[in-house]
Phi, psi and omega in degrees: 000130182298151186297335183275350180277134180245130177280142174290163181302322179293317176302314182300321179300309182296319181297317179295314178303311179302315183289330177295316179292318179298324179292323177298317182298313183293335178274006179066032176262064192300314182298315173301318178296316179298318181301315180300316177305314183293323180294315184285335176289339178286342177281109183298345183264001178299129179302151183296325180299317179289316179305318179301314179299317177298311178300322179298318180295319180294337176295348176259003177273179175272355186260103172053041187300329179294316181297317179297318179299313179295326177292318174308310181296314178305317179290323178295322179292318175299314180300320182287330176294312179303313183293330177292334178280347180290000000 
């Protein structure tokens, strides 16, 4: 993100949620990270880019991992197309 770009409070909330879960995953606290992914995927307002990241992490779990991995790819493709239009 460019230094001049400022996140809205809502954007910051989703950014913080995603990074909190990512930090759990990187710390190898997988079950906590997966629980966070599932919780935040229930929020219908979670941005597609973050949804994709949550699905990607869940793609490494024992829970429907193929479906999560496929969904992550679909969301990243949609998100990258949307970002190009900006």
